[in-house]
Backbone as XML, in Angstrom:
<?xml version="1.0"?>
<chain id="A" units="angstrom">
  <residue number="1" name="UNK">
    <atom name="N" x="197.768" y="86.435" z="203.396"/>
    <atom name="CA" x="197.707" y="87.723" z="202.743"/>
    <atom name="C" x="197.524" y="87.511" z="201.426"/>
  </residue>
  <residue number="2" name="UNK">
    <atom name="N" x="196.243" y="87.512" z="200.933"/>
    <atom name="CA" x="195.990" y="87.263" z="199.502"/>
    <atom name="C" x="196.161" y="88.752" z="198.732"/>
  </residue>
  <residue number="3" name="UNK">
    <atom name="N" x="195.909" y="89.719" z="199.528"/>
    <atom name="CA" x="196.018" y="91.157" z="198.709"/>
    <atom name="C" x="196.213" y="92.116" z="199.828"/>
  </residue>
  <residue number="4" name="UNK">
    <atom name="N" x="197.278" y="93.103" z="199.532"/>
    <atom name="CA" x="197.536" y="94.189" z="200.360"/>
    <atom name="C" x="197.308" y="95.490" z="199.621"/>
  </residue>
  <residue number="5" name="UNK">
    <atom name="N" x="196.476" y="96.129" z="199.968"/>
    <atom name="CA" x="196.395" y="97.489" z="199.300"/>
    <atom name="C" x="197.403" y="98.432" z="199.598"/>
  </residue>
  <residue number="6" name="UNK">
    <atom name="N" x="198.170" y="98.399" z="200.641"/>
    <atom name="CA" x="199.316" y="99.399" z="200.891"/>
    <atom name="C" x="200.502" y="99.010" z="200.162"/>
  </residue>
  <residue number="7" name="UNK">
    <atom name="N" x="200.523" y="97.544" z="199.976"/>
    <atom name="CA" x="201.693" y="97.095" z="199.074"/>
    <atom name="C" x="201.427" y="97.367" z="197.758"/>
  </residue>
  <residue number="8" name="UNK">
    <atom name="N" x="200.389" y="97.232" z="197.362"/>
    <atom name="CA" x="199.915" y="97.415" z="195.809"/>
    <atom name="C" x="200.169" y="99.121" z="195.445"/>
  </residue>
  <residue number="9" name="UNK">
    <atom name="N" x="199.861" y="99.771" z="196.445"/>
    <atom name="CA" x="199.869" y="101.219" z="196.316"/>
    <atom name="C" x="201.479" y="101.646" z="196.244"/>
  </residue>
  <residue number="10" name="UNK">
    <atom name="N" x="202.280" y="101.044" z="197.227"/>
    <atom name="CA" x="203.725" y="101.336" z="197.011"/>
    <atom name="C" x="204.438" y="100.784" z="195.870"/>
  </residue>
  <residue number="11" name="UNK">
    <atom name="N" x="203.957" y="99.738" z="195.530"/>
    <atom name="CA" x="204.437" y="99.088" z="194.124"/>
    <atom name="C" x="204.216" y="100.100" z="192.833"/>
  </residue>
  <residue number="12" name="UNK">
    <atom name="N" x="202.873" y="100.595" z="193.076"/>
    <atom name="CA" x="202.371" y="101.323" z="192.005"/>
    <atom name="C" x="203.281" y="102.780" z="191.888"/>
  </residue>
  <residue number="13" name="UNK">
    <atom name="N" x="203.497" y="103.172" z="193.114"/>
    <atom name="CA" x="204.497" y="104.533" z="193.365"/>
    <atom name="C" x="205.752" y="104.224" z="192.735"/>
  </residue>
  <residue number="14" name="UNK">
    <atom name="N" x="206.231" y="103.104" z="193.089"/>
    <atom name="CA" x="207.697" y="102.719" z="192.745"/>
    <atom name="C" x="207.763" y="102.475" z="191.204"/>
  </residue>
  <residue number="15" name="UNK">
    <atom name="N" x="206.727" y="102.176" z="190.571"/>
    <atom name="CA" x="206.909" y="101.794" z="189.108"/>
    <atom name="C" x="206.308" y="103.004" z="188.442"/>
  </residue>
  <residue number="16" name="UNK">
    <atom name="N" x="205.921" y="104.119" z="188.872"/>
    <atom name="CA" x="205.517" y="105.238" z="188.255"/>
    <atom name="C" x="206.572" y="105.896" z="187.523"/>
  </residue>
  <residue number="17" name="UNK">
    <atom name="N" x="206.218" y="106.672" z="186.486"/>
    <atom name="CA" x="207.150" y="107.350" z="185.641"/>
    <atom name="C" x="207.911" y="108.542" z="186.477"/>
  </residue>
  <residue number="18" name="UNK">
    <atom name="N" x="207.111" y="109.133" z="187.330"/>
    <atom name="CA" x="207.789" y="110.330" z="187.964"/>
    <atom name="C" x="208.900" y="109.646" z="188.712"/>
  </residue>
  <residue number="19" name="UNK">
    <atom name="N" x="208.572" y="108.728" z="189.674"/>
    <atom name="CA" x="209.546" y="108.123" z="190.363"/>
    <atom name="C" x="210.810" y="107.688" z="189.511"/>
  </residue>
  <residue number="20" name="UNK">
    <atom name="N" x="210.494" y="107.017" z="188.524"/>
    <atom name="CA" x="211.584" y="106.307" z="187.623"/>
    <atom name="C" x="212.562" y="107.566" z="187.022"/>
  </residue>
  <residue number="21" name="UNK">
    <atom name="N" x="211.862" y="108.757" z="186.604"/>
    <atom name="CA" x="212.457" y="109.853" z="186.042"/>
    <atom name="C" x="213.429" y="110.455" z="187.113"/>
  </residue>
  <residue number="22" name="UNK">
    <atom name="N" x="212.805" y="110.502" z="188.477"/>
    <atom name="CA" x="213.624" y="110.956" z="189.578"/>
    <atom name="C" x="214.911" y="110.109" z="189.822"/>
  </residue>
  <residue number="23" name="UNK">
    <atom name="N" x="214.646" y="108.849" z="189.804"/>
    <atom name="CA" x="215.924" y="107.969" z="189.944"/>
    <atom name="C" x="216.916" y="108.181" z="188.723"/>
  </residue>
  <residue number="24" name="UNK">
    <atom name="N" x="216.416" y="108.296" z="187.511"/>
    <atom name="CA" x="217.414" y="108.763" z="186.529"/>
    <atom name="C" x="218.041" y="110.087" z="186.738"/>
  </residue>
  <residue number="25" name="UNK">
    <atom name="N" x="217.382" y="110.945" z="187.257"/>
    <atom name="CA" x="218.126" y="112.306" z="187.456"/>
    <atom name="C" x="219.161" y="112.143" z="188.656"/>
  </residue>
  <residue number="26" name="UNK">
    <atom name="N" x="218.766" y="111.331" z="189.456"/>
    <atom name="CA" x="219.633" y="110.954" z="190.799"/>
    <atom name="C" x="221.029" y="110.500" z="190.170"/>
  </residue>
  <residue number="27" name="UNK">
    <atom name="N" x="220.947" y="109.373" z="189.439"/>
    <atom name="CA" x="221.800" y="108.513" z="188.827"/>
    <atom name="C" x="222.882" y="109.429" z="187.868"/>
  </residue>
  <residue number="28" name="UNK">
    <atom name="N" x="222.191" y="110.445" z="187.166"/>
    <atom name="CA" x="222.715" y="111.361" z="186.300"/>
    <atom name="C" x="223.834" y="112.024" z="187.071"/>
  </residue>
  <residue number="29" name="UNK">
    <atom name="N" x="223.415" y="112.582" z="188.220"/>
    <atom name="CA" x="224.040" y="113.300" z="189.086"/>
    <atom name="C" x="225.269" y="112.635" z="189.758"/>
  </residue>
  <residue number="30" name="UNK">
    <atom name="N" x="224.986" y="111.519" z="190.082"/>
    <atom name="CA" x="225.962" y="110.537" z="190.870"/>
    <atom name="C" x="225.772" y="109.108" z="190.259"/>
  </residue>
  <residue number="31" name="UNK">
    <atom name="N" x="226.628" y="108.900" z="189.141"/>
    <atom name="CA" x="226.455" y="107.738" z="188.344"/>
    <atom name="C" x="226.796" y="106.691" z="189.031"/>
  </residue>
  <residue number="32" name="UNK">
    <atom name="N" x="227.486" y="106.510" z="190.460"/>
    <atom name="CA" x="227.848" y="105.510" z="191.175"/>
    <atom name="C" x="226.572" y="104.840" z="191.936"/>
  </residue>
  <residue number="33" name="UNK">
    <atom name="N" x="225.602" y="105.734" z="191.892"/>
    <atom name="CA" x="224.409" y="105.067" z="192.673"/>
    <atom name="C" x="223.558" y="104.058" z="191.717"/>
  </residue>
  <residue number="34" name="UNK">
    <atom name="N" x="223.832" y="104.157" z="190.574"/>
    <atom name="CA" x="223.058" y="103.509" z="189.468"/>
    <atom name="C" x="222.619" y="102.182" z="189.956"/>
  </residue>
  <residue number="35" name="UNK">
    <atom name="N" x="223.872" y="101.221" z="190.126"/>
    <atom name="CA" x="223.530" y="99.705" z="190.503"/>
    <atom name="C" x="222.780" y="99.744" z="191.930"/>
  </residue>
  <residue number="36" name="UNK">
    <atom name="N" x="223.113" y="100.504" z="192.805"/>
    <atom name="CA" x="222.386" y="100.471" z="194.100"/>
    <atom name="C" x="220.961" y="100.822" z="194.056"/>
  </residue>
  <residue number="37" name="UNK">
    <atom name="N" x="220.490" y="101.921" z="193.096"/>
    <atom name="CA" x="219.043" y="102.352" z="193.074"/>
    <atom name="C" x="218.472" y="100.985" z="192.271"/>
  </residue>
  <residue number="38" name="UNK">
    <atom name="N" x="219.037" y="100.424" z="191.463"/>
    <atom name="CA" x="218.309" y="99.199" z="190.810"/>
    <atom name="C" x="218.210" y="98.136" z="191.681"/>
  </residue>
  <residue number="39" name="UNK">
    <atom name="N" x="219.151" y="97.867" z="192.523"/>
    <atom name="CA" x="219.120" y="96.812" z="193.455"/>
    <atom name="C" x="218.186" y="97.031" z="194.470"/>
  </residue>
  <residue number="40" name="UNK">
    <atom name="N" x="218.089" y="98.404" z="194.935"/>
    <atom name="CA" x="217.087" y="98.766" z="196.136"/>
    <atom name="C" x="215.635" y="98.505" z="195.568"/>
  </residue>
  <residue number="41" name="UNK">
    <atom name="N" x="215.504" y="98.859" z="194.311"/>
    <atom name="CA" x="214.291" y="98.928" z="193.562"/>
    <atom name="C" x="213.630" y="97.324" z="193.609"/>
  </residue>
  <residue number="42" name="UNK">
    <atom name="N" x="214.619" y="96.592" z="193.260"/>
    <atom name="CA" x="214.330" y="95.017" z="193.077"/>
    <atom name="C" x="214.027" y="94.449" z="194.312"/>
  </residue>
  <residue number="43" name="UNK">
    <atom name="N" x="214.790" y="94.744" z="195.456"/>
    <atom name="CA" x="214.665" y="94.236" z="196.797"/>
    <atom name="C" x="213.347" y="94.725" z="197.395"/>
  </residue>
  <residue number="44" name="UNK">
    <atom name="N" x="212.849" y="95.893" z="197.179"/>
    <atom name="CA" x="211.591" y="96.463" z="197.695"/>
    <atom name="C" x="210.489" y="95.888" z="197.052"/>
  </residue>
  <residue number="45" name="UNK">
    <atom name="N" x="210.600" y="95.668" z="195.729"/>
    <atom name="CA" x="209.463" y="94.870" z="195.053"/>
    <atom name="C" x="209.440" y="93.415" z="195.455"/>
  </residue>
  <residue number="46" name="UNK">
    <atom name="N" x="210.574" y="92.864" z="195.640"/>
    <atom name="CA" x="210.617" y="91.369" z="196.042"/>
    <atom name="C" x="209.966" y="91.367" z="197.328"/>
  </residue>
  <residue number="47" name="UNK">
    <atom name="N" x="210.210" y="92.161" z="198.393"/>
    <atom name="CA" x="209.727" y="92.142" z="199.756"/>
    <atom name="C" x="208.199" y="92.294" z="199.833"/>
  </residue>
  <residue number="48" name="UNK">
    <atom name="N" x="207.898" y="93.315" z="198.926"/>
    <atom name="CA" x="206.454" y="93.453" z="199.013"/>
    <atom name="C" x="205.557" y="92.358" z="198.206"/>
  </residue>
  <residue number="49" name="UNK">
    <atom name="N" x="206.126" y="91.615" z="197.306"/>
    <atom name="CA" x="205.420" y="90.610" z="196.683"/>
    <atom name="C" x="205.583" y="89.292" z="197.391"/>
  </residue>
  <residue number="50" name="UNK">
    <atom name="N" x="206.234" y="89.173" z="198.498"/>
    <atom name="CA" x="206.550" y="87.888" z="199.144"/>
    <atom name="C" x="205.424" y="87.271" z="199.536"/>
  </residue>
  <residue number="51" name="UNK">
    <atom name="N" x="204.361" y="87.963" z="199.944"/>
    <atom name="CA" x="203.204" y="87.180" z="200.506"/>
    <atom name="C" x="202.090" y="87.261" z="199.602"/>
  </residue>
  <residue number="52" name="UNK">
    <atom name="N" x="202.195" y="87.495" z="198.332"/>
    <atom name="CA" x="201.040" y="87.575" z="197.386"/>
    <atom name="C" x="200.695" y="86.025" z="197.091"/>
  </residue>
  <residue number="53" name="UNK">
    <atom name="N" x="199.411" y="85.860" z="197.155"/>
    <atom name="CA" x="198.802" y="84.579" z="197.061"/>
    <atom name="C" x="199.381" y="83.497" z="197.940"/>
  </residue>
  <residue number="54" name="UNK">
    <atom name="N" x="199.777" y="83.629" z="199.173"/>
    <atom name="CA" x="200.394" y="82.941" z="200.099"/>
    <atom name="C" x="199.304" y="82.182" z="200.662"/>
  </residue>
  <residue number="55" name="UNK">
    <atom name="N" x="199.386" y="80.842" z="201.226"/>
    <atom name="CA" x="198.430" y="79.998" z="201.600"/>
    <atom name="C" x="197.952" y="80.617" z="202.973"/>
  </residue>
  <residue number="56" name="UNK">
    <atom name="N" x="196.800" y="80.735" z="203.331"/>
    <atom name="CA" x="196.355" y="81.493" z="204.542"/>
    <atom name="C" x="195.584" y="80.515" z="205.376"/>
  </residue>
  <residue number="57" name="UNK">
    <atom name="N" x="195.160" y="79.335" z="204.775"/>
    <atom name="CA" x="194.270" y="78.460" z="205.460"/>
    <atom name="C" x="194.871" y="77.025" z="205.186"/>
  </residue>
  <residue number="58" name="UNK">
    <atom name="N" x="194.756" y="76.069" z="206.163"/>
    <atom name="CA" x="195.030" y="74.834" z="206.002"/>
    <atom name="C" x="194.211" y="73.759" z="206.995"/>
  </residue>
  <residue number="59" name="UNK">
    <atom name="N" x="193.768" y="72.657" z="206.266"/>
    <atom name="CA" x="193.150" y="71.853" z="207.066"/>
    <atom name="C" x="193.460" y="70.346" z="206.591"/>
  </residue>
  <residue number="60" name="UNK">
    <atom name="N" x="193.307" y="69.397" z="207.535"/>
    <atom name="CA" x="193.872" y="68.151" z="207.334"/>
    <atom name="C" x="192.424" y="67.197" z="207.654"/>
  </residue>
  <residue number="61" name="UNK">
    <atom name="N" x="192.012" y="66.568" z="206.597"/>
    <atom name="CA" x="191.012" y="65.780" z="206.953"/>
    <atom name="C" x="191.141" y="64.493" z="207.551"/>
  </residue>
  <residue number="62" name="UNK">
    <atom name="N" x="192.385" y="63.818" z="207.172"/>
    <atom name="CA" x="192.766" y="62.686" z="207.605"/>
    <atom name="C" x="191.991" y="61.424" z="206.977"/>
  </residue>
  <residue number="63" name="UNK">
    <atom name="N" x="191.532" y="61.668" z="205.657"/>
    <atom name="CA" x="190.809" y="60.623" z="205.095"/>
    <atom name="C" x="191.946" y="59.449" z="204.710"/>
  </residue>
  <residue number="64" name="UNK">
    <atom name="N" x="191.752" y="58.367" z="205.074"/>
    <atom name="CA" x="192.774" y="57.157" z="204.972"/>
    <atom name="C" x="192.188" y="56.149" z="203.865"/>
  </residue>
  <residue number="65" name="UNK">
    <atom name="N" x="192.999" y="55.959" z="203.031"/>
    <atom name="CA" x="192.725" y="54.821" z="202.017"/>
    <atom name="C" x="193.525" y="53.558" z="202.326"/>
  </residue>
  <residue number="66" name="UNK">
    <atom name="N" x="194.361" y="53.721" z="203.445"/>
    <atom name="CA" x="195.151" y="52.421" z="203.851"/>
    <atom name="C" x="194.369" y="51.259" z="204.296"/>
  </residue>
  <residue number="67" name="UNK">
    <atom name="N" x="194.490" y="49.983" z="204.025"/>
    <atom name="CA" x="193.894" y="48.937" z="204.439"/>
    <atom name="C" x="194.632" y="48.226" z="205.844"/>
  </residue>
  <residue number="68" name="UNK">
    <atom name="N" x="195.421" y="48.951" z="206.282"/>
    <atom name="CA" x="196.134" y="48.629" z="207.590"/>
    <atom name="C" x="195.038" y="48.635" z="208.799"/>
  </residue>
  <residue number="69" name="UNK">
    <atom name="N" x="195.184" y="47.701" z="209.637"/>
    <atom name="CA" x="194.166" y="47.549" z="210.736"/>
    <atom name="C" x="194.141" y="48.554" z="211.768"/>
  </residue>
  <residue number="70" name="UNK">
    <atom name="N" x="195.289" y="49.376" z="211.809"/>
    <atom name="CA" x="195.322" y="50.413" z="212.812"/>
    <atom name="C" x="194.853" y="51.851" z="212.248"/>
  </residue>
  <residue number="71" name="UNK">
    <atom name="N" x="194.582" y="51.809" z="210.842"/>
    <atom name="CA" x="194.265" y="53.132" z="210.348"/>
    <atom name="C" x="192.659" y="53.301" z="210.419"/>
  </residue>
  <residue number="72" name="UNK">
    <atom name="N" x="192.222" y="54.498" z="210.206"/>
    <atom name="CA" x="190.975" y="54.714" z="210.455"/>
    <atom name="C" x="190.222" y="54.592" z="208.975"/>
  </residue>
  <residue number="73" name="UNK">
    <atom name="N" x="189.154" y="53.956" z="208.865"/>
    <atom name="CA" x="188.613" y="53.454" z="207.639"/>
    <atom name="C" x="187.787" y="54.809" z="207.214"/>
  </residue>
  <residue number="74" name="UNK">
    <atom name="N" x="187.916" y="55.101" z="205.773"/>
    <atom name="CA" x="187.230" y="55.993" z="205.053"/>
    <atom name="C" x="185.923" y="55.687" z="204.846"/>
  </residue>
  <residue number="75" name="UNK">
    <atom name="N" x="184.886" y="56.608" z="205.293"/>
    <atom name="CA" x="183.552" y="56.306" z="205.541"/>
    <atom name="C" x="182.867" y="57.038" z="204.344"/>
  </residue>
  <residue number="76" name="UNK">
    <atom name="N" x="181.876" y="56.569" z="203.768"/>
    <atom name="CA" x="181.142" y="57.085" z="202.850"/>
    <atom name="C" x="180.199" y="58.300" z="203.410"/>
  </residue>
  <residue number="77" name="UNK">
    <atom name="N" x="179.960" y="59.224" z="202.758"/>
    <atom name="CA" x="179.037" y="60.379" z="203.260"/>
    <atom name="C" x="179.544" y="61.805" z="203.221"/>
  </residue>
  <residue number="78" name="UNK">
    <atom name="N" x="179.124" y="62.721" z="203.767"/>
    <atom name="CA" x="179.525" y="64.079" z="203.601"/>
    <atom name="C" x="180.390" y="64.454" z="204.863"/>
  </residue>
  <residue number="79" name="UNK">
    <atom name="N" x="181.351" y="65.291" z="204.512"/>
    <atom name="CA" x="182.102" y="65.802" z="205.577"/>
    <atom name="C" x="182.264" y="67.476" z="205.321"/>
  </residue>
  <residue number="80" name="UNK">
    <atom name="N" x="181.970" y="67.999" z="206.353"/>
    <atom name="CA" x="182.013" y="69.597" z="206.388"/>
    <atom name="C" x="183.332" y="70.085" z="207.135"/>
  </residue>
  <residue number="81" name="UNK">
    <atom name="N" x="183.876" y="70.975" z="206.430"/>
    <atom name="CA" x="185.161" y="71.685" z="206.979"/>
    <atom name="C" x="184.772" y="73.122" z="207.076"/>
  </residue>
  <residue number="82" name="UNK">
    <atom name="N" x="184.845" y="73.757" z="208.272"/>
    <atom name="CA" x="184.128" y="75.093" z="208.740"/>
    <atom name="C" x="185.358" y="75.988" z="209.197"/>
  </residue>
  <residue number="83" name="UNK">
    <atom name="N" x="185.445" y="77.030" z="208.616"/>
    <atom name="CA" x="186.461" y="78.098" z="208.971"/>
    <atom name="C" x="186.017" y="78.981" z="209.996"/>
  </residue>
  <residue number="84" name="UNK">
    <atom name="N" x="186.235" y="79.000" z="211.140"/>
    <atom name="CA" x="185.579" y="79.704" z="212.219"/>
    <atom name="C" x="186.691" y="80.005" z="213.270"/>
  </residue>
  <residue number="85" name="UNK">
    <atom name="N" x="186.465" y="80.989" z="214.078"/>
    <atom name="CA" x="187.346" y="81.258" z="215.249"/>
    <atom name="C" x="186.860" y="80.650" z="216.607"/>
  </residue>
  <residue number="86" name="UNK">
    <atom name="N" x="185.753" y="80.004" z="216.513"/>
    <atom name="CA" x="185.247" y="79.367" z="217.593"/>
    <atom name="C" x="185.520" y="77.950" z="217.602"/>
  </residue>
  <residue number="87" name="UNK">
    <atom name="N" x="185.994" y="77.217" z="218.356"/>
    <atom name="CA" x="186.515" y="75.895" z="218.332"/>
    <atom name="C" x="185.510" y="75.020" z="219.169"/>
  </residue>
  <residue number="88" name="UNK">
    <atom name="N" x="184.545" y="75.662" z="219.902"/>
    <atom name="CA" x="183.508" y="74.803" z="220.611"/>
    <atom name="C" x="182.140" y="74.794" z="219.819"/>
  </residue>
  <residue number="89" name="UNK">
    <atom name="N" x="182.135" y="74.121" z="218.880"/>
    <atom name="CA" x="180.799" y="73.975" z="218.122"/>
    <atom name="C" x="179.887" y="73.231" z="218.623"/>
  </residue>
  <residue number="90" name="UNK">
    <atom name="N" x="178.775" y="73.435" z="218.493"/>
    <atom name="CA" x="177.496" y="72.632" z="219.022"/>
    <atom name="C" x="177.008" y="72.014" z="217.632"/>
  </residue>
  <residue number="91" name="UNK">
    <atom name="N" x="177.357" y="70.972" z="217.086"/>
    <atom name="CA" x="176.939" y="70.541" z="215.826"/>
    <atom name="C" x="175.324" y="70.262" z="215.905"/>
  </residue>
  <residue number="92" name="UNK">
    <atom name="N" x="174.871" y="69.931" z="217.053"/>
    <atom name="CA" x="173.389" y="69.792" z="217.169"/>
    <atom name="C" x="172.668" y="70.813" z="216.822"/>
  </residue>
  <residue number="93" name="UNK">
    <atom name="N" x="173.316" y="72.125" z="216.748"/>
    <atom name="CA" x="172.407" y="73.207" z="216.456"/>
    <atom name="C" x="172.534" y="73.707" z="215.062"/>
  </residue>
  <residue number="94" name="UNK">
    <atom name="N" x="173.108" y="72.739" z="214.288"/>
    <atom name="CA" x="173.456" y="73.016" z="212.658"/>
    <atom name="C" x="172.615" y="72.044" z="211.839"/>
  </residue>
  <residue number="95" name="UNK">
    <atom name="N" x="172.328" y="72.223" z="210.681"/>
    <atom name="CA" x="171.518" y="71.180" z="209.811"/>
    <atom name="C" x="171.807" y="71.507" z="208.312"/>
  </residue>
  <residue number="96" name="UNK">
    <atom name="N" x="171.992" y="70.583" z="207.691"/>
    <atom name="CA" x="172.085" y="70.806" z="206.069"/>
    <atom name="C" x="170.806" y="71.102" z="205.507"/>
  </residue>
  <residue number="97" name="UNK">
    <atom name="N" x="170.613" y="72.205" z="204.954"/>
    <atom name="CA" x="169.495" y="72.582" z="204.125"/>
    <atom name="C" x="169.444" y="71.918" z="202.673"/>
  </residue>
  <residue number="98" name="UNK">
    <atom name="N" x="168.722" y="71.033" z="202.399"/>
    <atom name="CA" x="168.971" y="70.533" z="201.163"/>
    <atom name="C" x="168.591" y="71.294" z="200.073"/>
  </residue>
  <residue number="99" name="UNK">
    <atom name="N" x="167.628" y="72.229" z="200.090"/>
    <atom name="CA" x="167.062" y="73.210" z="199.102"/>
    <atom name="C" x="167.953" y="74.212" z="198.918"/>
  </residue>
  <residue number="100" name="UNK">
    <atom name="N" x="168.481" y="74.763" z="199.747"/>
    <atom name="CA" x="169.435" y="75.996" z="199.824"/>
    <atom name="C" x="171.096" y="75.343" z="199.398"/>
  </residue>
  <residue number="101" name="UNK">
    <atom name="N" x="171.118" y="74.057" z="199.824"/>
    <atom name="CA" x="172.511" y="73.711" z="199.652"/>
    <atom name="C" x="173.413" y="74.370" z="200.597"/>
  </residue>
  <residue number="102" name="UNK">
    <atom name="N" x="173.086" y="74.428" z="201.847"/>
    <atom name="CA" x="173.882" y="75.469" z="202.889"/>
    <atom name="C" x="173.737" y="74.722" z="204.200"/>
  </residue>
  <residue number="103" name="UNK">
    <atom name="N" x="174.678" y="74.835" z="205.003"/>
    <atom name="CA" x="174.737" y="74.600" z="206.560"/>
    <atom name="C" x="173.913" y="75.618" z="207.109"/>
  </residue>
  <residue number="104" name="UNK">
    <atom name="N" x="172.951" y="75.433" z="207.724"/>
    <atom name="CA" x="172.176" y="76.351" z="208.625"/>
    <atom name="C" x="172.137" y="76.338" z="209.985"/>
  </residue>
  <residue number="105" name="UNK">
    <atom name="N" x="171.736" y="77.280" z="210.757"/>
    <atom name="CA" x="171.504" y="77.379" z="212.123"/>
    <atom name="C" x="169.965" y="76.789" z="212.315"/>
  </residue>
  <residue number="106" name="UNK">
    <atom name="N" x="169.831" y="75.771" z="213.048"/>
    <atom name="CA" x="168.502" y="75.249" z="213.040"/>
    <atom name="C" x="167.268" y="76.031" z="213.662"/>
  </residue>
  <residue number="107" name="UNK">
    <atom name="N" x="167.822" y="76.928" z="214.700"/>
    <atom name="CA" x="167.020" y="77.988" z="215.392"/>
    <atom name="C" x="166.355" y="79.031" z="214.319"/>
  </residue>
  <residue number="108" name="UNK">
    <atom name="N" x="167.268" y="79.402" z="213.550"/>
    <atom name="CA" x="167.011" y="80.611" z="212.755"/>
    <atom name="C" x="166.715" y="80.199" z="211.275"/>
  </residue>
  <residue number="109" name="UNK">
    <atom name="N" x="167.160" y="79.164" z="210.793"/>
    <atom name="CA" x="167.099" y="78.559" z="209.394"/>
    <atom name="C" x="167.988" y="79.470" z="208.528"/>
  </residue>
  <residue number="110" name="UNK">
    <atom name="N" x="168.822" y="80.250" z="209.156"/>
    <atom name="CA" x="169.796" y="81.176" z="208.284"/>
    <atom name="C" x="171.171" y="80.453" z="208.145"/>
  </residue>
  <residue number="111" name="UNK">
    <atom name="N" x="171.782" y="80.583" z="207.000"/>
    <atom name="CA" x="173.150" y="80.267" z="206.739"/>
    <atom name="C" x="174.133" y="80.505" z="207.807"/>
  </residue>
  <residue number="112" name="UNK">
    <atom name="N" x="175.074" y="79.528" z="208.172"/>
    <atom name="CA" x="175.898" y="80.115" z="209.112"/>
    <atom name="C" x="176.939" y="81.193" z="208.429"/>
  </residue>
  <residue number="113" name="UNK">
    <atom name="N" x="177.451" y="82.191" z="209.319"/>
    <atom name="CA" x="178.300" y="83.216" z="208.953"/>
    <atom name="C" x="179.861" y="82.885" z="208.721"/>
  </residue>
  <residue number="114" name="UNK">
    <atom name="N" x="179.987" y="81.819" z="208.280"/>
    <atom name="CA" x="181.295" y="81.194" z="208.074"/>
    <atom name="C" x="181.711" y="80.648" z="206.873"/>
  </residue>
  <residue number="115" name="UNK">
    <atom name="N" x="182.811" y="80.761" z="206.423"/>
    <atom name="CA" x="183.248" y="79.944" z="205.215"/>
    <atom name="C" x="183.315" y="78.445" z="205.543"/>
  </residue>
  <residue number="116" name="UNK">
    <atom name="N" x="182.898" y="77.624" z="204.518"/>
    <atom name="CA" x="182.833" y="75.970" z="204.773"/>
    <atom name="C" x="183.033" y="75.429" z="203.399"/>
  </residue>
  <residue number="117" name="UNK">
    <atom name="N" x="183.288" y="74.094" z="203.473"/>
    <atom name="CA" x="183.410" y="73.305" z="202.459"/>
    <atom name="C" x="182.725" y="72.071" z="202.912"/>
  </residue>
  <residue number="118" name="UNK">
    <atom name="N" x="181.967" y="71.432" z="201.898"/>
    <atom name="CA" x="181.300" y="70.188" z="202.051"/>
    <atom name="C" x="181.856" y="69.165" z="200.991"/>
  </residue>
  <residue number="119" name="UNK">
    <atom name="N" x="182.308" y="68.122" z="201.363"/>
    <atom name="CA" x="182.969" y="66.984" z="200.648"/>
    <atom name="C" x="181.989" y="65.856" z="200.684"/>
  </residue>
  <residue number="120" name="UNK">
    <atom name="N" x="181.867" y="65.115" z="199.603"/>
    <atom name="CA" x="181.052" y="63.927" z="199.602"/>
    <atom name="C" x="181.926" y="62.800" z="198.967"/>
  </residue>
  <residue number="121" name="UNK">
    <atom name="N" x="181.871" y="61.735" z="199.923"/>
    <atom name="CA" x="182.485" y="60.579" z="199.562"/>
    <atom name="C" x="181.753" y="59.434" z="199.221"/>
  </residue>
  <residue number="122" name="UNK">
    <atom name="N" x="181.758" y="58.899" z="198.081"/>
    <atom name="CA" x="180.880" y="57.918" z="197.641"/>
    <atom name="C" x="181.589" y="56.587" z="197.024"/>
  </residue>
  <residue number="123" name="UNK">
    <atom name="N" x="181.132" y="55.453" z="196.950"/>
    <atom name="CA" x="181.664" y="54.482" z="196.360"/>
    <atom name="C" x="181.963" y="54.690" z="194.910"/>
  </residue>
  <residue number="124" name="UNK">
    <atom name="N" x="183.075" y="54.257" z="194.448"/>
    <atom name="CA" x="183.415" y="54.272" z="193.078"/>
    <atom name="C" x="182.690" y="53.266" z="192.147"/>
  </residue>
  <residue number="125" name="UNK">
    <atom name="N" x="182.180" y="53.651" z="191.059"/>
    <atom name="CA" x="181.415" y="52.811" z="190.446"/>
    <atom name="C" x="181.795" y="53.027" z="188.873"/>
  </residue>
  <residue number="126" name="UNK">
    <atom name="N" x="181.887" y="52.023" z="188.064"/>
    <atom name="CA" x="182.246" y="52.200" z="186.640"/>
    <atom name="C" x="181.039" y="52.009" z="185.710"/>
  </residue>
</chain>
């Protein structure tokens, strides 16, 4: 949940001058409500901001720098991480288009309709 239009609209309404003036009138009529109104506003604001900029994707590459015999050695080359709902990829139908710097469908030549990240691992040179 990177952005929620409904939460932002509700926060804007709670922060509006009209709403604050209404709360001021309410607490004038019944002063005992003042601490509860402030607390309620803070709680509602905190609840609506709880998922702002929350992590929504996670991937683990498993790149291992260990020299242990049982670990998988880190290979030089390019690694692609693709965000898609289909787990049954046929990698033989995809290719890297060097000119466009994109992963493309071989049959159509068009970029795949998914978010992806390509990482390049190369030897360290001074």
